[in-house]
C-alpha positions in Angstrom: 0.0 0.0 0.0 3.0 2.3 -0.5 1.4 4.2 -3.4 -1.9 5.0 -1.7 -3.0 8.3 -0.1 -1.9 7.1 3.3 -2.2 10.3 5.2 -5.7 11.1 3.8 -6.9 7.6 4.5 -5.4 7.7 8.0 -7.3 10.9 8.8 -10.5 9.3 7.6 -9.9 6.2 9.8 -9.1 8.4 12.8 -12.5 10.1 12.3 -14.2 6.7 12.6 -12.4 6.1 15.9 -13.2 9.6 17.1 -16.9 9.0 16.5 -16.9 5.6 18.0 -14.9 6.7 21.1 -17.2 9.6 21.8 -20.3 7.4 21.3 -18.8 4.9 23.7 -18.1 7.6 26.3 -21.6 8.9 26.0 -23.2 5.4 26.3 -22.1 5.0 29.9 -21.4 8.6 31.1 -18.6 8.9 33.5 -17.4 5.3 33.0 -15.6 5.3 29.6 -13.3 2.3 30.4 -16.3 0.2 31.5 -18.1 1.3 28.3 -15.2 -0.2 26.2 -15.9 -3.5 27.9 -19.5 -3.2 27.0 -18.7 -2.6 23.4 -16.7 -5.8 23.3 -19.5 -7.7 24.9 -22.0 -6.2 22.4 -19.7 -7.5 19.7 -19.9 -11.0 21.2 -23.7 -10.8 21.6 -24.6 -9.0 18.4 -26.1 -12.1 16.7 -28.8 -12.2 19.5 -29.9 -8.7 18.6 -30.0 -8.8 14.8 -32.1 -11.0 12.6 -31.9 -10.3 8.9 -32.5 -6.5 8.7 -34.3 -6.3 12.1 -32.7 -5.0 15.3 -34.6 -6.1 18.4 -34.1 -7.2 22.0 -33.7 -11.0 22.1 -36.4 -13.0 23.9 -33.6 -15.2 25.2 -29.9 -14.9 25.5 -27.8 -17.3 23.4 -24.5 -15.5 23.2 -22.4 -14.6 26.2 -18.8 -14.3 27.3 -16.8 -15.2 30.3 -15.0 -12.4 32.2 -11.8 -14.3 31.6 -12.4 -14.2 27.8 -13.1 -10.4 27.9 -10.0 -9.8 30.0 -7.8 -11.8 27.6 -9.2 -10.0 24.5 -8.6 -6.6 26.0 -5.2 -7.6 27.5 -6.4 -6.4 31.0 -6.1 -8.2 34.3 -9.1 -10.3 35.4 -9.7 -8.1 38.5 -9.9 -5.0 36.4 -12.3 -6.5 33.9 -14.4 -8.0 36.7 -14.7 -4.5 38.2 -15.9 -3.1 35.0 -18.4 -5.9 34.4 -19.8 -5.6 37.9 -20.2 -1.8 37.4 -22.1 -2.5 34.1 -24.3 -5.0 35.9 -25.1 -2.4 38.6 -25.9 0.2 36.0 -28.2 -2.3 34.1 -26.2 -2.7 31.0 -25.1 -6.3 31.6 -26.7 -9.4 33.0 -25.5 -12.8 34.1 -26.2 -15.8 31.9 -25.6 -19.5 32.1 -22.2 -19.3 30.3 -21.0 -15.9 31.5 -22.3 -12.4 31.0 -24.3 -10.9 28.2 -25.7 -7.5 27.2 -28.8 -6.8 29.3 -32.2 -7.7 27.8 -33.9 -5.1 30.1 -36.3 -3.0 27.9 -34.9 0.1 29.6 -31.6 -0.2 27.6 -33.0 -1.7 24.4 -33.4 1.5 22.4 -29.9 2.7 23.3 -28.3 -0.6 22.5 -30.0 -0.7 19.1 -29.2 2.9 18.4 -25.5 2.2 19.1 -25.5 -0.8 16.7 -27.2 1.3 14.0 -24.6 4.0 14.4 -21.8 1.4 14.3 -23.3 0.0 11.1 -23.5 3.4 9.4 -20.0 4.4 10.6 -18.4 1.5 8.7 -20.5 2.2 5.6 -19.2 5.8 5.7 -15.7 4.6 6.0 -16.2 2.3 3.0 -17.7 5.2 1.0 -14.7 7.5 1.9 -12.1 4.8 1.2 -13.7 3.9 -2.1 -12.7 7.2 -3.6 -9.0 6.2 -3.3 -9.0 2.4 -3.2 -10.1 0.1 -6.0 -12.7 -2.1 -4.3 -14.2 -4.9 -6.3 -17.8 -5.1 -7.4 -19.8 -7.7 -5.5 -20.7 -10.8 -7.6 -23.8 -11.6 -5.5 -26.9 -10.0 -4.0 -26.7 -9.0 -0.3 -26.5 -11.9 2.1 -29.4 -12.3 4.5 -27.0 -11.7 7.4 -25.1 -8.8 5.8 -26.4 -6.3 8.4 -25.1 -8.4 11.3 -21.8 -8.8 9.5 -21.6 -5.0 9.0 -22.3 -4.3 12.6 -19.7 -6.8 13.9 -17.1 -5.6 11.4 -17.7 -2.0 12.7 -17.4 -3.1 16.3 -14.2 -5.0 15.6 -12.8 -1.8 14.1 -14.1 0.3 16.9 -12.1 -1.9 19.3 -8.8 -1.8 17.5 -7.4 1.0 19.7 -8.1 -1.1 22.8 -7.5 -4.7 21.6 -4.7 -4.5 19.0 -3.2 -1.0 19.0 -2.5 -0.6 22.7 1.0 0.9 22.3 2.3 3.5 22.9 -0.7 4.9 24.8 -2.0 2.1 27.0 -4.4 4.0 29.3 -7.8 4.0 27.7 -8.9 7.4 29.0 -5.6 8.9 27.8 -6.3 7.3 24.4 -9.7 8.9 24.3 -8.2 12.3 24.9 -5.4 11.6 22.3 -7.9 10.6 19.6 -9.9 13.8 20.2 -6.7 15.9 19.9 -5.3 14.3 16.7 -8.6 14.6 14.9 -9.2 18.2 16.0 -5.7 19.3 14.9 -6.4 18.3 11.3 -10.2 18.4 11.0 -9.9 21.5 8.7 -7.7 19.4 6.4 -10.0 16.4 6.5 -13.1 18.3 5.4 -11.4 20.6 2.8 -11.2 18.7 -0.5 -8.2 20.8 -1.7 -6.2 20.6 1.5 -7.1 16.9 1.9 -5.5 16.1 -1.5 -2.6 18.4 -0.9 -1.7 16.4 2.2 -2.9 13.1 1.0 0.6 11.5 0.9 2.6 13.8 3.1 2.3 14.8 6.8 0.3 17.9 7.7 2.9 20.6 8.6 3.0 21.4 12.3 2.2 25.0 11.7 -1.2 24.0 10.1 -2.3 21.9 13.0 -5.0 23.6 15.0 -4.7 23.3 18.8 -7.7 22.2 21.0 -8.2 23.3 24.5 -8.6 21.0 27.5 -12.1 22.6 28.2 -13.2 21.6 24.7 -11.9 18.1 25.1 -13.8 17.9 28.5 -17.0 19.0 26.9 -16.8 16.5 24.1 -15.8 13.5 26.1 -17.8 14.2 29.3 -14.7 14.0 31.4 -14.0 16.6 34.0 -11.6 19.4 33.2 -9.2 18.1 35.9 -9.2 14.6 34.4 -8.5 15.9 30.9 -5.7 18.1 32.1 -4.1 15.3 34.0 -4.2 13.0 31.0 -2.9 15.7 28.7 0.1 16.1 31.1 0.7 12.4 31.0 0.5 12.4 27.2 2.9 15.4 27.1 5.4 13.5 29.3 5.3 10.6 26.8 6.1 13.2 24.1 2.8 12.4 22.3 1.3 15.9 22.4 2.6 19.4 23.3 0.9 22.6 24.6 1.3 25.5 22.2 -0.8 28.3 20.8 -3.2 28.0 23.8 -4.1 24.4 23.2 -2.9 20.8 22.6 -1.4 19.5 19.4 0.1 16.2 18.2 3.9 15.9 18.3 4.2 15.1 14.6 7.7 13.5 14.9 6.0 10.7 16.7 3.9 9.7 13.7 6.9 10.0 11.5 8.8 7.1 13.1 9.2 3.8 11.1 7.4 1.8 13.8 4.3 4.1 13.8 4.3 4.3 10.0 4.3 0.5 9.7 1.3 0.5 12.2 -0.6 3.0 10.1 -0.1 0.9 6.9 -1.1 -2.2 8.8 -4.3 -0.6 10.1 -5.3 0.7 6.6 -4.7 -2.8 5.2 -6.9 -4.1 7.9 -9.7 -1.6 7.1 -9.4 -2.6 3.4 -9.5 -6.3 4.2 -12.6 -6.0 6.4 -14.5 -3.9 3.8 -13.5 -6.5 1.2 -15.1 -9.2 3.3 -18.4 -7.3 3.4 -18.2 -6.9 -0.4 -18.0 -10.7 -0.6 -21.4 -10.8 1.1 -23.0 -8.3 -1.3 -22.0 -4.9 0.1 -21.4 -2.5 -2.8 -19.2 0.6 -2.4 -20.6 2.0 -5.6 -24.1 2.4 -4.2 -23.6 3.0 -0.5 -26.8 5.0 -0.2 -28.7 1.7 -0.4 -26.9 0.4 2.7 -27.1 3.3 5.2 -29.8 2.9 7.8 -30.0 6.4 9.2 -28.0 8.0 6.4 -24.4 9.0 6.3 -23.2 10.2 9.8 -21.6 13.6 9.8 -18.2 13.9 11.5 -18.4 14.7 15.2 -19.0 18.4 15.7 -16.4 20.2 17.8 -19.1 22.8 18.6 -21.0 20.3 20.7 -21.0 16.5 21.4 -23.9 15.6 19.2 -23.4 13.0 16.5 -25.4 14.5 13.7 -26.7 12.4 10.8 -28.2 13.2 7.4 -30.9 10.6 7.9 -34.3 10.9 9.5 -32.7 11.3 13.0 -31.2 14.8 13.0 -29.3 14.4 16.2 -28.4 11.2 18.1 -26.9 11.5 21.6 -25.9 8.3 23.3 -27.2 9.2 26.8 
């Protein structure tokens, strides 16, 4: 993939992780790290919630996961994962099953679980639409499979979990990673959404002087974290030489993303995105007519003016609270 628009595609992939991270933070307000565990459990239980094109609360739980399995997948100690699961049970998001724990079937959380899956579905359709402008995806040789919607949701959730399951380094603390994702996307959002600038910096790094700082107060408003928590994590990230404070806000330290190790990781991630979209194409997804696959329409990028995730579909604003 050495001849692709790697920087442009990387920005688009980061936007997906920004949207998914903020949606995760707003799903269980005040407990972002527990919410990450819930997203993994939703990935394991998704087949209970989707039948064909229908999303609905299951009448009985078939899919579940052990706390050991969740801990192993997330590379976290059992005790830490157990604490998150118990919090989710106390908050009504998770319930015990015969084989472990599962997403709660309580009607009180049904709508929010379904909304989350719909947003996940449309987020990966948007990524496929964006990537298809620069990557030569095949045309499907079959009609859509009956379980394509389930496959799309689980693919999306797999990708949502990449920063926490597979790309743990160099920022291992999940809340720090949430703050970092907000910063790196904010710094170059004006590049991402401007067609001319997006192409100008499609293959090369965005110059440091063009990166736009974001304040800790804006990060706190977007993430639902307290100002003190954001400030503390920004200081930790700065100590790791991942970000720096300049021009009254926080910006990415670009020399970090220029290292060979990080560059290899970026290419590997883009190849993973391409592979997973290709798998959906094999089951009938068509990047040439994505409008036919959106459920709520193409999600807009997260607004830095507020923390609403706005869509172009029938729902004008979806807030995961």
